[in-house]
C-alpha positions as CSV (number, residue, x, y, z in Angstrom):
1,X,-7.0,13.8,8.7
2,X,-6.4,12.0,5.6
3,X,-10.0,11.2,5.2
4,X,-11.0,14.7,5.7
5,X,-8.8,15.7,2.8
6,X,-9.7,13.4,0.3
7,X,-13.5,14.1,0.9
8,X,-12.5,18.0,-0.2
9,X,-10.7,16.7,-3.0
10,X,-12.9,13.6,-4.5
11,X,-16.3,12.8,-5.0
12,X,-17.5,9.1,-6.5
13,X,-19.8,9.9,-8.6
14,X,-22.2,6.5,-10.5
15,X,-24.6,5.6,-12.7
16,X,-24.5,9.2,-14.7
17,X,-23.6,8.6,-18.4
18,X,-20.2,10.2,-19.3
19,X,-18.8,12.8,-21.4
20,X,-15.4,13.7,-23.0
21,X,-12.7,14.1,-20.8
22,X,-10.1,16.5,-19.8
23,X,-8.8,13.8,-17.3
24,X,-5.5,12.4,-17.8
25,X,-4.1,9.3,-16.2
26,X,0.1,8.8,-15.7
27,X,0.7,5.2,-15.1
28,X,4.3,5.9,-13.7
29,X,5.4,2.3,-12.9
30,X,5.0,0.7,-16.4
31,X,7.2,1.6,-19.5
32,X,4.3,1.3,-22.0
33,X,2.6,4.5,-23.0
34,X,1.6,6.9,-19.5
35,X,-1.4,8.1,-20.7
36,X,-4.9,6.8,-20.8
37,X,-8.4,9.1,-21.0
38,X,-11.0,8.7,-18.2
39,X,-14.1,10.0,-18.8
40,X,-15.7,12.8,-16.1
41,X,-19.4,13.5,-15.3
42,X,-19.6,17.1,-14.6
43,X,-19.3,20.3,-16.5
44,X,-16.0,22.0,-15.0
45,X,-16.9,25.8,-14.0
46,X,-14.8,27.0,-11.2
47,X,-11.1,25.9,-11.4
48,X,-8.4,26.5,-8.8
49,X,-6.3,29.7,-9.4
50,X,-2.8,28.3,-9.1
51,X,-1.8,29.9,-12.5
52,X,-1.9,25.9,-14.1
53,X,-2.4,26.2,-17.9
54,X,-6.6,25.1,-18.1
55,X,-5.9,23.9,-21.8
56,X,-4.1,21.4,-22.0
57,X,-5.3,17.7,-21.0
58,X,-2.2,16.4,-21.4
59,X,1.4,16.7,-20.1
60,X,4.3,16.0,-22.3
61,X,5.9,12.9,-22.5
62,X,9.3,13.2,-21.1
63,X,12.3,11.0,-21.6
64,X,11.7,7.7,-19.8
65,X,12.2,8.0,-16.4
66,X,14.8,4.7,-16.3
67,X,17.1,6.5,-18.7
68,X,17.4,9.2,-16.2
69,X,20.0,9.5,-13.0
70,X,19.1,11.5,-10.4
71,X,20.8,15.4,-10.4
72,X,22.4,14.5,-6.7
73,X,24.5,11.4,-6.8
74,X,25.7,10.1,-3.9
75,X,29.7,9.2,-3.2
76,X,30.8,9.8,0.2
77,X,28.1,13.1,0.6
78,X,25.8,14.1,-1.3
79,X,27.2,16.8,-3.9
80,X,25.7,17.9,-7.5
81,X,27.1,16.6,-10.9
82,X,27.0,19.4,-12.6
83,X,26.9,16.9,-15.7
84,X,23.7,15.9,-14.7
85,X,20.6,17.5,-15.9
86,X,19.6,20.4,-13.8
87,X,16.1,21.2,-12.1
88,X,14.7,24.6,-12.1
89,X,12.6,24.5,-8.9
90,X,12.9,28.6,-8.3
91,X,9.0,28.8,-9.3
92,X,8.1,27.1,-6.2
93,X,8.2,29.6,-3.5
94,X,7.2,29.2,0.5
95,X,4.6,31.5,-0.2
96,X,2.9,28.6,-2.6
97,X,3.6,26.6,-0.5
98,X,1.6,27.9,2.4
99,X,-1.0,29.1,0.1
100,X,-1.9,25.2,-1.0
101,X,-1.2,24.6,2.6
102,X,-4.0,26.8,3.4
103,X,-6.6,25.4,1.2
104,X,-6.1,21.9,2.8
105,X,-5.8,23.7,6.4
106,X,-2.9,21.4,7.2
107,X,0.4,23.0,8.2
108,X,3.6,22.0,7.1
109,X,5.8,20.1,9.1
110,X,2.4,20.0,11.6
111,X,2.7,17.1,13.4
112,X,0.6,13.7,12.9
113,X,-0.6,11.0,15.1
114,X,1.8,7.9,14.7
115,X,-1.2,5.7,14.0
116,X,-2.4,7.9,11.1
117,X,1.1,8.2,9.9
118,X,1.9,4.3,9.5
119,X,-1.9,3.7,8.5
120,X,-1.5,2.7,4.6
121,X,-3.8,4.7,2.2
122,X,-5.4,4.0,-1.0
123,X,-5.0,7.7,-2.2
124,X,-3.3,10.8,-1.7
125,X,-4.6,14.4,-3.1
126,X,-2.8,17.0,-4.4
127,X,-2.5,20.0,-6.5
128,X,-0.9,21.0,-10.1
129,X,0.5,24.5,-9.7
130,X,2.0,26.9,-12.4
131,X,2.8,27.0,-16.0
132,X,5.4,24.2,-15.6
133,X,2.8,21.9,-14.4
134,X,4.2,20.6,-10.7
135,X,2.4,18.4,-8.9
136,X,2.5,19.2,-5.2
137,X,1.5,16.6,-2.6
138,X,0.9,16.4,1.2
139,X,1.7,13.0,2.8
140,X,1.8,11.8,5.9
141,X,5.6,10.8,6.9
142,X,7.1,9.3,9.9
143,X,10.5,8.5,11.1
144,X,11.2,7.2,14.7
145,X,9.1,8.8,17.3
146,X,8.2,11.6,14.7
147,X,5.9,12.2,12.3
148,X,4.6,15.1,10.7
149,X,3.0,16.3,7.4
150,X,5.4,17.1,4.6
151,X,4.4,18.7,1.3
152,X,6.1,17.0,-1.8
153,X,7.2,17.9,-5.0
154,X,6.8,15.2,-7.6
155,X,9.6,15.5,-10.1
156,X,10.5,12.7,-12.8
157,X,13.9,13.9,-13.0
158,X,14.4,12.0,-9.8
159,X,14.3,8.5,-9.4
160,X,15.8,8.9,-5.7
161,X,13.3,10.7,-2.7
162,X,14.7,13.7,-1.0
163,X,14.0,15.3,2.3
164,X,14.5,19.3,2.7
165,X,16.9,20.5,5.6
166,X,13.9,21.7,7.4
167,X,12.2,18.8,6.9
168,X,14.7,16.3,7.9
169,X,15.4,18.2,11.0
170,X,12.3,18.2,12.3
171,X,12.2,14.5,11.4
172,X,15.6,14.0,12.9
173,X,17.0,11.7,9.9
174,X,20.9,11.4,10.1
175,X,22.7,13.4,8.3
176,X,24.7,10.5,6.1
177,X,23.3,7.6,3.6
178,X,19.7,6.8,3.7
179,X,17.3,6.8,6.1
180,X,13.6,5.1,6.0
181,X,11.0,6.3,6.5
182,X,6.6,5.8,5.5
183,X,5.0,8.0,3.0
184,X,1.6,7.4,3.0
185,X,2.1,4.8,5.2
186,X,4.9,2.7,2.9
187,X,8.2,2.3,4.0
188,X,11.1,3.6,1.7
189,X,14.5,5.3,2.0
190,X,15.0,8.6,1.7
191,X,18.3,11.0,1.8
192,X,18.9,14.7,3.3
193,X,19.0,16.9,0.2
194,X,22.0,18.6,-0.3
195,X,22.3,21.9,1.6
196,X,23.8,23.6,-1.3
197,X,21.9,22.0,-4.2
198,X,18.4,23.5,-5.7
199,X,16.0,21.5,-4.1
200,X,18.1,21.9,-0.5
201,X,14.5,23.9,0.4
202,X,11.7,21.4,-1.2
203,X,10.8,17.2,-0.8
204,X,11.1,16.0,-3.8
205,X,9.0,12.4,-4.2
206,X,11.2,10.7,-6.9
207,X,10.0,8.1,-9.6
208,X,11.6,5.5,-7.4
209,X,8.6,5.8,-5.3
210,X,6.3,5.7,-7.9
211,X,7.4,2.4,-9.1
212,X,7.8,0.4,-6.0
213,X,4.1,1.1,-4.6
214,X,2.8,0.9,-8.3
215,X,1.6,4.6,-7.9
216,X,-0.8,5.9,-10.7
217,X,-1.4,9.5,-11.3
218,X,-4.5,11.1,-11.7
219,X,-4.9,14.3,-13.3
220,X,-7.5,17.3,-13.8
221,X,-6.1,20.4,-15.0
222,X,-9.1,22.4,-15.5
223,X,-9.7,22.4,-11.5
224,X,-5.7,22.1,-10.9
225,X,-6.1,18.4,-8.8
226,X,-4.3,15.2,-8.9
227,X,-4.3,12.0,-7.2
228,X,-2.3,9.1,-6.6
229,X,-3.4,6.3,-6.2
230,X,-2.1,3.3,-4.5
231,X,-4.5,0.5,-5.9
232,X,-6.3,-0.2,-9.1
233,X,-8.5,2.6,-10.7
234,X,-11.8,2.3,-11.9
235,X,-13.9,5.3,-14.1
236,X,-15.7,7.3,-11.1
237,X,-11.8,7.7,-9.7
238,X,-11.6,10.5,-12.3
239,X,-14.4,12.4,-11.0
240,X,-12.9,15.6,-8.8
241,X,-15.1,17.2,-6.7
242,X,-15.2,21.3,-6.8
243,X,-15.1,23.2,-3.3
């Protein structure tokens, strides 16, 4: 299934002259400048209508992630620290997630064969949505005897990764502390999102996962597409296929 999605999202094109690029790459695991421009080989004429700013070609560089702390800090239980930077997720609504799920053909929290969920993939395709340029990426996730498709919202203000109440219940995560799951075949510790927090209904993929796995994020604002790469990139990786 993941191979099928990758075919929908990305096409490798070689042997053609390169033109000026509208594609940005963010090297999320390094402390150096996070933007590199890759060339594209196509004239983009049919962008997705998810409300993304088609004229933007780079995300503004925010505060250094290593100097930010999670919105939710762990004491005995997870609680919201009112002194922390707050995150506004009101633009991420259920109907938007359903629309994206319809585009991929994979319902949120639908079951995945365990062998597929534990397979380490090279890349995960996703979408850029809205004026805030949200990155939303579906990935197989496994925990214990359960394996499900989960749609993650990538938030650079979070180091840790959190699963929504709904996803946590579906996977059978423990109530307190960390649970080690696999995301795109890679083991990683996650926690339940606090029930009374702004992230209780969303799944947050934090920067710690990017740093541990050397993830590179490739974005194409004209098509509203994104790819998370778990290996080195080449120029052809920046080419996005239209539907």
